[in-house]
N, C-alpha and C positions, 0 to 999 in steps of 0.2 A: 633425338630431334624429330622422330617420326610421330610423336604424340601418343605412343602406345603405353606410356606410363612406366616403362622400364627405367631402372637406374643403372648407369654404366660406369666402370672405373675411370676416373679422371686421368689416370696414367696412360690410358689408351689413346689420348689425344696426341697426335704427333709422334706415335711410337713406331712408325714405319709400316703399320698394317692399315689397310683401307677399310675403315669403318664407315662405309658410304650408305647411300639410300637403299642398296640391295641387302643391307644388314648381313653380309656374308659371315660375320663373326657375332651376330646377334644384336648389334647396336648400329644406329645411324647417328654419327657425330658430325655431320656436315655443317650444322649450325654453329659449330665451334671452330671458326676459321678454317672451314672445309676440312675438319678432322686434323687441324694443325698442318695442313698442306698435304696430308696423306691421300686425300681424294682429288688431287689435281689431275692433270691430263696424263701423268705417269711417264712423260717423255724425258724428264730430267731428275737428277738427284740433288740434294742440298749439301753434298759433301760427305766426307767420312768414308770408311771402308765398306765395301759392299760384299755381299755373300754370293753374288752371281747375278749377271744381268744388271738391273737397276735395283736389286734388293739390298736392304741394309745388312750389316754384319749380323750374323746369327740367324739369318733367314735364307731361304732358297726359293727359286722360281717354281711355281706350280707346274706340274708335268702336263697339265691339260692345255697349256699355252694360253690360258685366259688372262695372263698378266699378273695374277696374284703372287704375293710373297708369303711364304709359309714358314713357321718356326722350324729351324733345323733340328731342334730337340724333339720334334714330333716323329722323326725318322727312327723306327725301331723302339717306340715307347710303349708298344703293346696294344695300340689302338689302330684300327685298319683305315688308313688314309688312302683309299683305293680310288679306282676310276669313277665310282659313284659319288665321290666327294661327300661322304656322310658327315664329315666334320668341316667341310668347306675347302678341303685341299686334296689334290691328287699327287701323291708322292711315290707312285709306282716306278718312276724312272730312277729312283734312288734305291737300288738293290731291293726293288719291290717293297718300298717303305720299310727298309731295314728288316725284311722278312715278315712284316706284319700282314702283308697281302698275299693271298694265294698260297702256293706250295714253297715259297722261298725264292731266293735270288738265282741268277744264272749259275749253274754248277761249274761253269768254266771260269767264273770270276774268282781268282785266287784269293782275294782279300775277304770274300764273303761266303765261302762254301759252308753249307750246313755240316754239322758233325754231331753224331749221336754221343752225347757226353754222359748222360745219366738216364737210367730207366726209371720211370715213375712206377710206383708199386700199385698193384691191384687195378691196372688199366686206367688210372686216373688221367683226365684230360690235361691237367696242369700240375706242376710241382715246382719246388724250389730246393736249392741246397746252399748252405752257407760255408764259406771258406775263410780261412785266416791268411792274410797276406802281410808282407813287410814293406816298408818304404824307408829308404836310406838316402836322403838328400846329400849331395856332395860325396856319396860313396864313403861315408865317414867310418863305417864299420860298427856304428851304433844305431841300428834300425829301430823304427817304431813299428807297432803292429795295429791292425784294424781288421774288420771283417767285411766281406762283400757277400751279398746274397744274389745268386743268379736265378732268374726265372726261366723256366723251360716250357716250350710249347710241345705238348705230347699229342698232337692231333692226328698223326699218321696211323694207319691201321695196326702197326706193331706196338703202339703206345711207347715209342721211343722219344726222348726229349730232344728238342732241336733248337736251342738258342733263343735269345730274346733280350730282356732287360737285365740290367745290373743295378743294384742299390747299395750304397755305402752310407750308413746313417741317414741323413735327410737328403742326400744327393742322388740324383737319378743318372743313369747311363745305359750302356748297352755292352754286349759281349759278342764275340765271334771267334771262329776257329778256322785254321788253315791246315786240314789233316794231311795234305800232301807235303807239308814242310816247305822249305826254301829259305835261302839266306837273304838277309836284308841289312843294309848298312845304316848305322846310326852315328851321326857326327858328334864332335865334342859339344858337350853342354856344360853342366856343372861338374861332369865327370868326363874322363877320356872316352872317345868314341869306340864302338865295337861293331863287328859284323856277327850277327847271330842267326841261328836257325829258329825262326819263330813259328809257333804252332797255335797259340791262343792269346787273345788280348781282351781286356775290358777297358772302357773309358767312361769318364764322368763329365756330363755335359756342362754343368754350371761352373766347374772349376778348371776344366780343360786339361785334365791329367789323364794320360793313357798308360796302361800297364801291359807290357808284352812279355811272353814267356816261351822258353824252349821247354816243351812239356815232356814228362815221362808218363807212360801208362795210358797214352791215348787209346780209345776203344774200350776202356774199362768204365766202371761206374764212378770214377773220381778224377780229379785234376790235381796234378802236383808238378811243380817245375820252378825254374829260376829264370830271371830275365832282368829287364830294365824298366824304369818309368820315366816318362817324358812330360814336362810341363809345356804344353803346346802354346799356352797363352804368353809364357815368359820369353821363350826364345825360338818359337816355331816348332814344326814337326821334325821327327827323326833325329832328335838329339838325346844324348844320355844325360839325365839329371839325377839318377840314383839307381841303386840295385834293389831288386825285389825278389821275393819268393812267395809261393802260394801252396797251401795244403788244405785238404778238406777238414772241416770241423766235425767231430763225431756226432752222429745223430742225423744231420742233414734232413731229408724227409720231404714228404709231399703234402703235409697237412697244414692248413692255414695259410696265412700270407706272411711275407717277410716284414722285418721292422720297417715302419714308415708306411705300411699299407694295411688296408682293412678289406674284409670280404664284402663283395657286392651284395646288397640286401635282397636282390632279386633271386638269389640262389643259383645264378648261372655259372658260378665258379670263378668269376673275375676277381682280381685284386685291384683295388682302387687306392689312389694316394690319400693318406690320412689328412694331408694338408688341404684337401678339397672340402673337408667338413667345415661348414661355417665360413667359407671364403667369399660369400656373396653371390655365388652362382648356384642355380637351382638344379642339383643332382637328384631329381625326384624319380618317381616310378616310370616316367616316360623315357628315362635315360637319355636326355637330350645331349649330354656330353659323354655318354657311354657308360655311366655308372648310376646305380640307384643307391643312395646313401640315406634313405628316409628312416632306416632303423637306427641311425646314430643321431638321436635327438632331432629327428626330422631334418637331417643334413645341417645340424647346428643351427636350426631355425631358418635356413634358407628356403625351405619348402613350405614355410608358413605353419602355424599351429594346426595339427590335425585332431586336437582334443578340444572339448568345450572349455570356455573360460572357467577357471577354478578347478578343473579336473587335472590337478598338477601331475599326478602319476599316470594319467591317461588310461585308467582302468574302466572307464565308462560310467563311473559314479562319483559324486561329490560328497565327501564325508570328512570326518575328523583327521583321517590320514593326510588328506590334501592340506588341511589346516597346519598340521605338523610340518609337512614338506615346505609349505610357504614360509612358516616361521623360521625354519632352518635356513632357507635361502636368504632371508633378511639378516639373520645372525651372521651368515658367512659373507654378506655383502654381494650376493649374486643377483641375477635377474631371471625371470621366468616369462616365456613368450605368452603364456595364458594365465599369468598371475596378476596382471595389472587390471583389476576388476573395475575400478572407477575410471580407467583410461586417462589418468593424469600424467602418464609417462614415467612414473616411479613405482617401485614396489615397497610398500610399507604397511604398518599395522592397520591403516584404514582399509586396505584391500583385504586383510585378514578378517576384520570385523564384518565387512560386507559378505565375505564367504561364510562366516559363522551364521549370519542372519539368514542366508539362503538355506543353510542346513537345518536350522531350527524352524524355518518357514512359519514365522508368526506365532511361535509358541509363547506361553505365558512369560511376560517379562515386565519389569518395573518401567515406569516412565523414564525416558531418556534424560540423562544429565545434560545441562547446558553449560555447566562450569564445574571445575574441580579445584581442589586445594592440595598442594603438595607440601608436606611437612617433613623437614629434615632435622633430626635431633639424635645425638649420641650414636652417630654412624648408622642410623636407620632411616628408612624412607617410608612414609605413609602417604596414601592418596585417598582422599575422600571426595565424593561428588554428591550433587543434589539429585541424583537419579542413576540410571543404568550407565555403566562404563563398559564398553565392549572390548577395549584393548589398550595397552600401553606399550610404547616403544621408547627406549632411552639409550643415550650414549653417555657414559661416565668417563671422567678423567681422574687418574689417581696415581699414586706411587707404585713402584714395583712391589710384589708380594701381596697384591690385593686378593682377598678372598671374599666370596659372596654367598650368603644363604638366602636363596630366592624362594618365595612362597610356592608351595605346591597346591594351594587352594585356588586353583584356576583350571580352565579347560586345558590350556597349554601354557607352560612357562619354560623358557629356555634363555641361556645367556652364553656369551663367549668372551673370554678375556684374551687380548693380544697385547703384551707389553704393558703399557700404562693406559690402555683403553679397553673398556668393557661395553658391549652392546647387549641389551636384554629386551625380551618381548614377553609380555604377560597378556594372555587372552582370557577375557571374561573373569577378572579377579573376583574372588568371593570374600575377601577381607581387605581392610585398609592397609595393613602392613605388607608392603611388597617385598622388602628385603632388609637384612641387616648385613653389615660389613665389618671387617676387622680393622679398618682404618678410615680416615676421612676421605671424601670424594667430592667431585664437582659434577653437576649435571650439565653437560655440554649442550645437548639438544634433547627434545622430548616431543612426542606426539601422543596425545590422549584422545581417544575417539569414542563417541557413543554409537548408536546403531546407524547413524546417517553420515557421520564424518567427524573431523577434528573439532575439538571444543577448547575453550579458553582455560588456562591453568594459572592459578596464582600460587606463589611460593611463600611458605611461612618458615622462617628460620630463627624467630624470636618468640618470647613468651606471648601466648595469645590463644583465643578460641577461634575455631573455624565456624563458618555459618552453620547454624542449627538446621537439621533436616529430619523430618519434614517441618516446614514452617510456612503457614499455619499448620497446626497438628491437632490430633485427637486420637488417643489420650497421651501418646509418648512422642518425644523428640530426642535427637541425639546430637551431641557436639563432641569435637575433638580438641584437646588442649595440648599445645606444644610447650614443653618445659626444656629450655636450652641448657640450663645448669641445675644441679641439685639444689633444692630449696624447700622451705616450708610453704605449702600451697593449700589454699582453701577454694572450693568451688561450691557456691551456694545459689539458691533461687530465691528471689525477692518478689513481693507484689509491689504495686505502685505506691503504697504508703510506707514502704521501707521495711516491711516485716519479712523475716526469713520464713519461707514456706517449704523449703527443702534443702538438705545438705547432700551434695553429690560426692564430695571428697574433702578431707581435711587431714593434713599431716605432711611428713617429709616425703618428697618425691625425687627420684633420680632423674637425670636428664633423659627425656624420652618423650613420646607422644602417648596420650591417654584418651580413651573414648568413654563418655558418660551418657547414660540414657536417663531422662527424667520422665517418670510416669505420673501424669497429672490427673489420674482418674477421679481423685477426690476433690479436685479444684473446680472452681466455677470458671466459665468462659471469661477471657480477658487477656490483658497484656501482662507478661512477667519478664523479669530480668534475670539472666544467668550471669553471675559475677565470679570471675576467677581472679585470685589475688595471690601474689608472692611477696617476698620481702621488699622488692623494688618495683613491681609492675602490677597493673590492674587491667583487665579487659572485660568488657560486658557485651553480652548478646541479648537482643530483644526478641522475644518469641510471643506468638499469639495462639492461645488455646481457643478453639472453636468447637462447641458441642452442639 
């Protein structure tokens, strides 16, 4: 609504966060019913459960007292939501942002004490380790297993790892330890309640499940123990919903990032959520959201193309490798940020041809074709034009077991068959025969382009001659004959008084397409007729010899 040209997620309207004129979250949505009521005077709520003060469920009040509501999942997510409000929120009053700010929480807080769980090797600043845990809903005795990766902050002088985020598959969470121990009662849930000495837990934000353990071996470089898990969304906190155990997975380690995360492109050692790539937010070199993801296809295209149009592999030059990459993208049904050369919103063979033209840069080439003829006979396809054809793109429909023999007499030729559909691209074909197949097929759609763009294509699937080319001519011209069924065929040239002046073919022909060239070097200028005749059909082409 600010007029700065930004596009904002529609789901942010009325989501409980104030996307007002100050653009605290990067967007001004006040022109949409005052951000769905979120930018009102803030003195009332519209119903529902709140997470504290007048904040909706899943959010907490900003510690600065400015009245903002912040996502509860930001606490302990690895990003520093500190007093400077680098991301728009101050969460230091929540255990120092779940240990993300400064040196960690108050050591007197029994629920959030730091504990040195793992030593990163070689003095690394950050590391992770993976553990296998069980979950046994209803305490059935038949548990399932999964893995959790714990991220550790090793920023203290002794390079000891001190807690942070937990990741299970695509779900984010956090972990913490209580090294002093202490009993805690858990009421009946899906299982009978217990009182247990808990030392360590991790929780998953999105699905609201917490896992607590009575640990063995605290103070070593691993975690192992047994405990309970609690579905806090289902029946509240501190209920026993299942038994659980946890042990380290061999290997562990401090190299790379855990599943679901990728390394920050800036080289600062951060791990960033893989789901942020291509999510519509610009995680570019300025790290506006704390991550630089430009080395991952320019943040999945969110940071705009940083390569010239047509430089598909971004190597600084435009060459046949880019043509091949573009053809492969078309075959696979993909898109390319810098591949839409003509700017029509689609990636197709026309863009390939324009790229080829750029590469050859005006090199010697025949006059552009302005029309082409496609001939299908005996499971083969020929394409003839009255000039230069830069590229062909086709989609074929056929039965299962389809096999294709695609011409190699082209700059690039590729195809891909998926079930009963085949997509093919031929760039700068050097012969009329594009392919033969082992069964019949139907051309569902087709694009044929000269050097400027798409041209008209006519289809021949019955006995007949294509338009002669060149015409007028001197001294030779060429025609293609389609023979749909085996037959005795003659192809002869007549003058205007009915005399035969040339025989191009005569005899039995199989179902196919045939190309003939008539050299009229010994003939005088004038009009001639090329006549093709089978047992049941006749077709005639008029040509003009000009000397």
